C-alpha positions in Angstrom: 121.8 117.7 -125.3 124.2 115.6 -126.2 125.2 115.1 -130.5 125.9 111.9 -129.7 122.7 110.8 -128.4 120.8 112.6 -131.0 122.5 110.1 -133.9 122.4 107.3 -132.3 118.7 108.0 -131.1 118.1 108.7 -134.8 120.7 105.9 -136.7 118.6 103.2 -134.3 114.9 104.4 -135.2 113.4 101.5 -137.7 112.7 104.5 -140.7 116.8 105.5 -140.5 117.8 101.6 -140.8 114.4 101.4 -143.3 115.9 104.0 -145.3 119.7 103.9 -145.4 122.3 102.9 -147.9 126.3 102.0 -147.8 125.9 105.3 -150.7 124.4 107.7 -148.6 126.8 109.6 -145.5 126.4 112.1 -142.7 127.1 115.4 -143.7 125.7 117.6 -140.7 123.9 118.3 -137.6 121.8 121.3 -136.8 120.5 123.0 -134.4 119.1 126.4 -134.0 118.1 127.5 -129.9 116.4 130.4 -128.8 113.4 131.1 -126.4 111.1 131.1 -129.8 112.0 128.3 -130.9 111.4 124.6 -130.7 115.3 123.2 -130.0 114.7 119.6 -132.9 118.7 118.8 -134.1 118.8 118.6 -137.8 120.9 115.3 -139.6 121.1 115.8 -143.2 122.7 112.7 -145.4 123.9 113.3 -148.5 122.7 111.4 -151.4 124.5 110.4 -154.3 122.3 112.6 -156.5 123.4 115.4 -155.1 120.4 116.1 -153.2 120.5 116.0 -148.8 117.8 113.8 -147.1 117.2 115.7 -143.5 115.9 114.3 -140.7 114.5 116.1 -137.7 114.8 114.3 -134.1 113.2 115.9 -131.3 110.0 114.6 -129.6 109.9 112.2 -132.4 111.5 111.7 -135.7 110.9 113.3 -139.5 112.2 112.1 -142.3 111.7 115.2 -145.3 111.8 114.6 -148.3 115.0 114.9 -151.0 116.1 117.9 -151.7 118.4 120.3 -153.1 122.2 120.7 -151.3 122.7 124.6 -151.3 126.3 124.5 -150.9 129.1 124.8 -154.5 131.0 122.1 -154.6 132.0 118.2 -153.1 129.8 118.5 -150.2 132.1 116.7 -147.8 131.4 113.0 -145.5 131.3 114.0 -141.5 134.1 112.5 -139.9 131.6 111.7 -136.8 134.0 108.7 -135.6 137.0 111.4 -135.3 134.7 114.5 -132.9 135.7 114.6 -129.6 134.1 118.2 -128.7 130.6 117.6 -128.2 127.8 119.8 -128.6 127.6 120.9 -125.2 131.0 121.8 -124.9 132.0 123.6 -127.6 128.4 125.6 -126.9 130.4 126.3 -123.1 133.5 127.4 -125.6 131.6 129.2 -127.7 129.7 131.1 -124.9 133.2 131.8 -122.8 134.1 133.7 -126.1 131.6 134.9 -127.1 131.1 136.7 -122.7 135.0 137.5 -122.5 135.6 138.7 -126.8 132.4 140.0 -128.2 130.1 140.9 -124.5 128.7 143.6 -126.4 127.5 141.3 -129.1 124.8 139.4 -126.6 123.0 136.6 -129.2 118.9 135.6 -128.7 119.5 133.3 -131.3 122.7 130.8 -132.1 122.7 129.2 -135.1 125.2 125.0 -134.8 126.5 123.5 -137.5 128.4 120.7 -137.3 130.4 119.5 -140.3 133.5 118.8 -141.6 135.2 121.8 -144.2 137.7 122.7 -145.6 140.0 123.0 -142.0 138.3 119.3 -140.8 135.1 118.7 -138.6 134.8 122.0 -137.1 131.8 123.6 -134.4 130.6 126.3 -137.0 128.4 128.4 -134.3 126.9 132.4 -134.9 125.5 134.3 -132.3 122.8 136.0 -133.8 122.4 139.9 -132.4 120.2 142.4 -132.2 123.0 144.5 -134.3 123.1 144.2 -138.4 126.6 141.8 -137.2 126.8 138.1 -136.5 129.4 136.5 -134.2 130.9 133.6 -136.1 132.7 130.9 -134.3 134.5 127.9 -135.6 135.4 125.1 -133.1 137.7 122.3 -134.1 135.4 118.8 -133.2 138.6 117.5 -132.4 140.6 119.3 -130.2 138.5 121.7 -129.2 140.4 124.6 -130.1 138.5 127.3 -130.9 140.3 127.6 -134.9 138.6 131.4 -136.1 136.4 134.0 -134.4 135.3 137.1 -136.4 132.3 139.6 -136.4 130.5 139.3 -139.8 128.2 142.8 -141.1 124.9 141.2 -142.2 124.0 144.5 -144.7 126.4 147.4 -145.4 124.6 150.5 -147.0 128.0 152.4 -150.1 126.9 155.7 -150.1 
């Protein structure tokens, strides 16, 4: 499903309109994908008191209570008006890269975040494999260019 469609569904909902204030801003969109996972978008809005309000969008829309942010430093506004690459295209690009360059890291789950990082607005996609490594791919959400791809070891054991 298109992230833009999900965001529009949220922004048109009565609960969102009653909650939204000018000082709150869109920070990220997140979804987990896997065989045993109910795929629901989580859209987070940064609040001026350094908390985040997350809306879960599935068959219904649920507003979670404000919670502390996990990220140290400044949370950047997701510049959604600049985003040209939608979720399906980002997934196609990441799947193609995984199959061609990293075939040994076949995913059983994928974590996808649309966010504004130091490199700009990106699709930050992590493939969870059955190894102790994950494949992380960052796709520029404006140009569609793959700006970074790397395999990360989850655990390192020292002797």
